[in-house]
C-alpha positions in Angstrom: 29.6 58.2 99.7 29.2 54.7 101.2 27.3 54.0 104.4 30.4 53.3 106.4 31.8 56.8 105.8 28.5 58.4 106.6 28.4 56.5 109.8 31.9 57.7 110.8 31.0 61.3 109.9 27.8 61.2 112.1 29.7 59.6 115.0 32.4 62.3 114.9 29.7 65.0 114.6 27.9 63.6 117.7 31.2 63.6 119.6 31.9 67.2 118.6 28.4 68.4 119.7 28.7 66.6 123.0 32.1 68.2 123.7 30.7 71.6 122.6 27.7 71.2 125.0 30.0 70.3 127.8 32.1 73.4 127.2 28.9 75.5 127.2 27.9 74.1 130.6 31.4 74.7 131.9 31.1 78.3 130.8 28.0 78.6 132.9 30.2 77.8 136.0 29.8 74.2 137.1 30.4 75.3 140.7 26.8 76.5 140.8 25.4 73.5 138.9 22.8 72.1 141.4 23.8 68.6 142.4 25.6 68.3 139.0 22.3 68.4 137.2 20.4 66.0 139.3 23.1 63.6 140.2 24.8 63.9 136.8 21.9 62.1 135.1 21.6 64.8 132.4 25.2 64.7 131.4 25.3 60.9 131.6 22.4 60.7 129.2 23.9 63.3 126.8 27.2 61.4 126.8 25.9 57.9 126.8 22.7 58.2 124.9 23.3 61.1 122.5 21.8 59.2 119.6 18.7 58.4 121.7 18.1 62.0 122.8 19.2 64.0 119.7 18.2 61.5 117.0 21.6 61.1 115.4 21.1 57.4 114.9 21.9 55.9 111.5 19.3 56.6 108.8 18.2 54.2 106.1 18.6 57.0 103.6 21.8 58.0 101.9 23.2 61.5 102.4 22.2 62.4 98.9 18.7 61.2 99.4 18.4 63.1 102.6 19.7 66.3 101.0 17.2 65.9 98.1 14.3 65.4 100.6 15.3 68.4 102.7 15.5 70.6 99.6 12.0 69.4 98.5 10.6 70.2 102.0 12.3 73.5 102.0 10.8 74.5 98.7 7.3 73.3 99.7 7.5 75.4 102.9 8.6 78.5 101.0 5.5 78.2 98.8 3.0 77.7 101.7 4.5 79.9 104.5 2.4 82.9 105.4 5.0 84.3 107.8 2.7 84.6 110.8 4.0 84.7 114.4 2.1 84.9 117.6 3.1 85.0 121.3 1.3 82.7 123.7 0.1 83.8 127.0 2.6 83.4 129.8 2.3 80.0 131.4 3.2 78.8 134.8 2.8 75.3 136.3 -0.6 74.0 135.3 -3.4 73.7 137.8 -3.2 70.0 138.2 0.6 69.8 138.4 1.6 72.9 140.4 -1.0 74.1 142.9 -0.8 77.6 144.1 -3.0 77.0 147.1 -4.0 74.1 149.3 -6.1 73.2 152.3 -9.4 75.0 152.6 -8.2 78.5 151.9 -8.0 80.4 148.6 -5.0 82.4 147.7 -5.4 86.1 146.7 -5.7 86.7 143.1 -2.4 88.4 142.8 -0.6 85.2 143.9 -1.9 83.5 140.8 -1.1 86.2 138.3 1.1 85.3 135.4 4.0 87.6 134.3 3.0 90.2 131.7 3.2 89.0 128.1 6.4 89.7 126.2 6.1 91.9 123.2 5.6 90.1 120.0 8.7 89.7 117.8 9.2 92.5 115.3 10.8 90.2 112.7 9.9 91.0 109.1 7.9 88.5 107.0 11.0 87.8 105.1 13.0 86.9 108.2 10.2 84.7 109.5 10.0 83.0 106.1 13.7 82.3 106.1 13.6 80.9 109.6 10.6 78.6 109.0 11.9 77.5 105.6 15.2 76.2 107.0 15.9 72.8 108.4 12.8 71.6 110.2 13.5 71.8 114.0 10.3 70.1 115.1 10.8 66.4 114.3 11.1 64.7 117.6 9.9 61.1 117.0 12.8 60.0 114.8 13.3 56.8 116.8 10.8 54.4 118.3 11.6 53.5 121.9 11.4 49.9 120.8 14.5 50.4 118.7 16.6 51.7 121.7 18.4 49.1 123.7 20.0 51.4 126.3 17.2 53.5 127.7 18.2 54.9 131.2 16.7 53.2 134.2 15.0 55.0 137.1 17.1 57.7 138.5 16.9 58.7 142.1 16.7 62.4 141.5 15.2 62.7 138.1 12.5 60.0 138.3 10.0 61.7 136.0 12.6 62.1 133.3 13.6 58.5 133.6 10.1 57.4 132.8 9.5 59.6 129.7 9.4 58.5 126.1 12.3 59.2 123.8 10.7 62.3 122.2 9.7 63.6 125.6 13.2 63.2 127.0 14.6 65.2 124.1 12.1 68.1 124.9 12.8 67.8 128.6 16.6 68.3 128.0 15.9 71.3 125.8 13.6 73.0 128.4 16.0 72.1 131.2 19.0 73.6 129.4 17.0 76.7 128.6 15.9 77.2 132.2 19.4 76.4 133.6 21.1 78.9 131.3 18.1 81.3 131.6 18.2 81.7 127.8 15.3 83.3 125.9 13.5 82.1 122.8 15.1 78.6 122.5 13.6 76.8 119.5 12.1 73.5 120.7 11.9 70.2 118.9 8.1 70.0 119.5 5.2 71.7 117.8 2.8 70.6 120.4 2.1 73.3 123.0 0.3 70.8 125.3 3.4 68.6 125.3 5.6 71.7 126.0 3.4 72.6 129.0 3.4 69.0 130.4 7.2 68.6 130.1 7.9 72.0 131.6 6.0 71.0 134.7 7.8 67.7 134.8 11.2 69.5 134.7 10.3 71.5 137.7 9.0 68.4 139.5 12.4 66.8 139.1 14.4 69.9 139.9 13.4 71.9 143.0 16.7 73.6 142.8 15.2 75.7 140.0 13.6 78.0 142.6 14.2 81.0 140.3 11.7 79.8 137.6 8.0 80.8 137.9 6.7 79.9 134.5 7.3 80.3 130.8 6.1 81.9 127.6 6.3 80.6 124.0 6.5 82.3 120.6 4.8 80.4 117.9 5.5 80.7 114.2 2.6 79.6 112.0 2.1 78.8 108.3 -1.6 79.2 108.0 -3.0 76.9 110.7 0.1 74.8 110.9 2.6 75.4 113.7 6.1 75.6 112.2 8.1 76.1 115.4 7.8 77.0 119.0 10.4 79.2 120.8 10.5 78.8 124.6 11.4 81.4 127.2 11.4 80.9 131.0 9.8 83.4 133.4 12.0 84.1 136.5 11.5 85.6 140.0 15.2 86.2 140.4 17.4 88.1 138.0 20.3 86.1 136.5 22.8 88.5 138.1 21.4 87.6 141.6 20.7 83.9 141.1 24.2 82.7 142.2 24.0 84.7 145.4 20.6 83.3 146.3 21.8 79.7 145.4 24.7 80.1 147.8 22.3 81.2 150.6 20.0 78.3 150.0 22.9 75.9 149.9 24.3 77.3 153.2 20.8 76.9 154.9 20.5 73.4 153.6 24.0 72.4 154.7 23.3 73.7 158.2 20.2 71.4 158.4 21.9 68.4 157.0 24.9 68.6 159.3 22.6 67.7 162.2 21.3 64.5 160.5 23.4 61.5 161.8 24.9 59.7 158.9 24.2 56.3 160.5 20.5 56.9 161.0 18.0 54.9 159.0 16.2 56.5 156.1 13.1 56.7 158.3 14.9 58.7 161.0 16.6 61.0 158.4 13.3 61.7 156.7 11.5 62.2 160.0 14.2 64.7 161.0 13.7 66.7 157.7 9.9 66.4 158.1 10.0 67.8 161.6 12.6 70.5 160.8 10.4 71.9 158.0 7.3 71.9 160.2 9.0 73.4 163.2 10.7 76.2 161.1 7.9 77.1 158.6 4.6 78.9 159.0 1.9 78.0 156.6 1.0 81.3 154.9 -0.8 81.7 151.6 0.6 85.2 151.3 4.2 84.2 151.7 6.6 85.4 149.0 8.1 82.8 146.7 5.8 80.3 148.2 6.0 77.9 145.2 9.7 77.2 145.7 12.3 76.1 148.2 13.5 79.6 149.1 10.2 80.3 150.9 11.0 77.5 153.4 14.8 77.6 153.6 15.2 81.4 153.6 11.8 82.9 154.5 10.4 80.2 156.7 6.9 80.8 155.4 5.2 78.9 152.6 2.4 76.8 151.2 2.1 73.2 150.1 4.4 73.4 147.0 7.1 75.1 149.0 6.9 72.3 151.7 6.9 69.5 149.1 9.7 71.0 147.0 11.9 71.5 150.1 11.2 68.0 151.3 12.5 66.6 148.0 15.4 69.0 147.8 16.7 68.0 151.2 16.0 64.2 150.9 17.8 64.3 147.5 20.8 65.7 149.2 20.6 62.8 151.8 20.5 60.3 148.9 16.9 59.3 149.7 14.6 58.7 146.8 11.8 61.4 146.8 9.5 62.9 144.2 6.9 65.5 144.3 3.3 64.4 143.7 0.5 66.7 142.6 -3.2 66.3 143.0 -5.9 67.6 145.3 -7.1 67.4 148.9 -10.0 69.0 150.7 -11.3 70.0 147.3 -8.2 72.2 146.7 -5.1 71.7 144.6 -2.3 70.2 146.7 1.2 68.7 146.5 3.1 66.2 148.7 5.8 63.6 148.3 6.5 60.0 147.6 9.7 58.6 149.1 11.5 55.3 149.5 12.5 54.8 153.1 14.8 51.8 153.8 13.5 50.1 150.6 9.8 50.8 151.2 7.8 53.3 149.0 5.5 55.5 151.0 3.9 58.9 151.1 4.9 62.0 153.1 2.7 65.1 153.3 4.7 67.6 155.2 2.1 70.4 154.9 -0.5 68.3 156.6 1.9 67.7 159.4 2.1 71.4 160.2 -0.1 72.7 163.0 -0.1 76.2 161.4 -1.8 74.6 158.4 -4.2 72.4 160.5 -5.2 75.2 162.7 -7.2 76.6 159.8 -9.7 73.8 160.4 -8.8 72.5 163.9 -8.1 75.1 166.6 -7.1 72.3 169.0 -4.3 71.1 166.7 -1.1 72.3 168.4 1.6 69.8 167.5 3.1 67.9 164.6 0.7 65.4 163.0 2.2 62.2 161.7 -0.9 60.9 160.0 0.7 61.2 156.6 4.3 60.4 157.4 5.2 57.1 155.7 1.7 56.1 154.9 0.5 53.8 152.1 -1.9 54.4 149.2 -4.9 53.1 151.2 -4.5 55.8 153.9 -3.5 58.6 151.5 -6.3 58.1 149.0 -9.0 58.4 151.7 -8.3 62.2 151.7 -6.0 62.9 148.7 -6.5 62.5 144.9 -3.5 62.1 142.6 -3.3 63.8 139.2 -2.4 61.6 136.3 1.3 62.5 135.8 2.6 59.1 134.8 3.3 55.9 136.6 4.2 56.2 140.3 5.8 53.5 142.4 3.2 51.5 144.3 2.9 52.3 148.0 1.3 49.2 149.6 3.3 48.7 152.8 3.0 50.3 156.3 6.5 49.3 157.3 7.7 52.9 157.4 4.5 54.4 158.7 5.0 56.6 161.8 2.4 54.9 163.9 3.6 51.4 163.0 7.3 52.3 163.7 6.4 53.9 167.0 4.1 51.1 168.1 1.0 53.3 168.1 -0.9 51.6 165.4 -3.7 49.3 166.6 -5.4 46.6 164.6 -7.4 45.5 167.7 -7.9 46.5 171.3 -4.9 45.3 173.2 -4.7 46.5 176.8 -1.2 45.2 177.2 0.1 47.3 174.3 -2.0 50.3 175.3 -0.4 50.2 178.8 3.0 50.0 177.3 2.4 53.0 175.1 1.0 55.1 178.0 3.8 54.1 180.4 6.4 55.0 177.8 5.0 58.4 177.0 4.6 59.3 180.7 8.1 58.1 181.5 9.6 60.4 178.9 7.5 63.3 180.0 5.5 63.5 176.7 2.3 65.2 177.5 0.6 65.0 174.1 0.7 61.9 171.9 -1.6 60.1 169.4 -2.6 56.5 168.7 -4.2 55.3 165.4 -6.7 52.5 164.7 -6.5 50.5 161.5 -10.2 50.8 160.8 -13.4 52.4 161.9 -14.4 49.3 163.7 -11.2 49.1 165.7 -11.5 52.9 166.4 -15.0 52.4 167.9 -13.8 49.5 170.0 -10.9 51.5 171.3 -13.1 54.5 172.1 -15.6 52.3 173.9 -13.0 50.5 176.0 -11.1 53.6 177.0 -13.9 56.0 177.6 -17.2 54.1 178.0 -15.6 51.4 180.1 -13.3 54.1 181.7 -10.2 51.9 181.2 -8.3 55.2 180.4 -8.0 55.8 184.2 -6.1 52.5 184.6 -3.6 53.7 182.0 -3.1 57.3 183.3 -1.5 57.5 186.7 -2.9 59.7 189.4 -5.5 61.5 187.2 -9.1 62.3 187.9 -9.7 63.5 184.3 -8.1 63.1 180.9 -8.2 65.5 178.0 -8.3 64.0 174.5 -9.1 64.8 170.9 -11.0 62.3 168.8 -10.7 62.3 165.0 -13.2 59.8 163.6 -12.1 60.6 160.0 -8.5 59.7 160.6 -9.2 57.0 163.3 -6.9 58.7 165.8 -7.1 59.6 169.5 -4.8 62.3 170.8 -4.2 62.4 174.5 -3.0 65.3 176.7 -1.9 63.8 180.0 
C-alpha cells in the first residue's frame, strides 16, 4: 500500500473519530457544557489540531512495518508481563497547587481527608495480561513541538492548557473529558503519575466550573517494576444525577450578579464590582462546606481562599476578562489568588485578602474592604506572597490598574495639595473610612511625620479636635476614620 493511500486512510480515520467524539459530547447534553468547554477551546483544538493532540500525523513507517513492530512489542510484553495491578491512594489537588487553608489558621483534619480508596480491580491475571499486551496506550511523545506549525495561542479561559507541551495537552484533554463525563477508569496516555497529578491540577485551575470534582484516584497496571498503563477516575462531591441541578443553581446565581455589571464599564470597574460583591457576600470560614470550589461562594456564601479565587475567575471569565488562578503561599500558609488583565494591563487580585472576615483573624480593627491587592504588580505582591512554580505567568510590572493609583490615593512623595484633594473628596461624599498608600517606607515615614508629628492632619479634617487612624507599616498604608 503506497504512502498516499495510507495518508488518505489516516485522514478519514481522524475525521471519523472527531465526529464520533462530537456525538459523544452531544449525548452528554451540550446545554450543560460550561461555557462551551472554556470558550470552545477544547473542541476547536480537537477539530483543528487533531493530529497534534492525538498523534495521528504521518509516520515514516509503512503500514506493514508498523504492524510488524506492534506484533513484536505485543509478543515481548506477553513474555514479561507479571499481571500485577495496584490502586493508588486517592489524590486531590496537591499542596502547592490547591491549598486547603490560608491565612494564619489551620483547617481541621477532616477538611483535608481524601475519599476512601476504591477497591482494587478483581480482574484475573489472564485479563490483565490481555489488556497490557494489547496496543500500547501510553506513548504520548509521538511528535516534537518543533514539528508542529499550528500550536494554539494563549486562550483567555484555558491559559494553562495553551502553554502546555504537546504531550501534556493530550493528557489534559483525556483528564478533562473523564471529569466532564464523570467516567471511571479511563486509560491515560501517560505512564508518569507525577505528570498525571500535575495535569489534573492544571485542568481544575483552568476550569472552575468543575465544582463537582474533589480529587482523583488511579489504577496502575505493572509488569514487574514497569508501569504498563494508568487508569484515571475522578472523585466527586456531587452525584452525577444531581450535577445538572446544581449547575443550574450556580448559573442562576452568577447571572444575577452579572446583570448588575454595566456593559460599558471598563475592565477595572467590572473586576472591582466582582471583587466587592464576593467580599460583601462571603464570610471567610475554614469550616465552610465545599470551600474549595465556586458553589461555596455563589450558593453558600462561606468559603476560603480557593473558593474566593475560583469564583473570581469564574465570574471574570463570563465577563470576557482574562483571569487565571495562581497558587502559592502567604503568611506561611498555602494560598491562592488571581492574575487578571484589566484594560490591557496584567495585574494581581487577591479577593481573600480584601475580605475583612479574613483580615479580622489578625487585625480586629479591620472592618471594611481592603484594596491593597486589587490590581497590584509583582513588586507589591511578592513582598507578602510566594508563587508556586506552575509554568510561565504573564509579567505584572505596571500599577496602571492598581486601586490606589486609579483612585488617586497612591503617594510617591508628600504632596499637601493632593492630600487636601483626597480628604475633601472623601468628606464630600460622606465616606468616613478611607485609606491612602505610600510607594515606599521612606515616603510612608514622611507622610506620617507630616500628618501627625507636624499635625497637618487637622488642616485636612474639618471641624475635628481628634482623628482616628490605623497605621500599617508593612503595607505602607494609613487608614482614616473621619
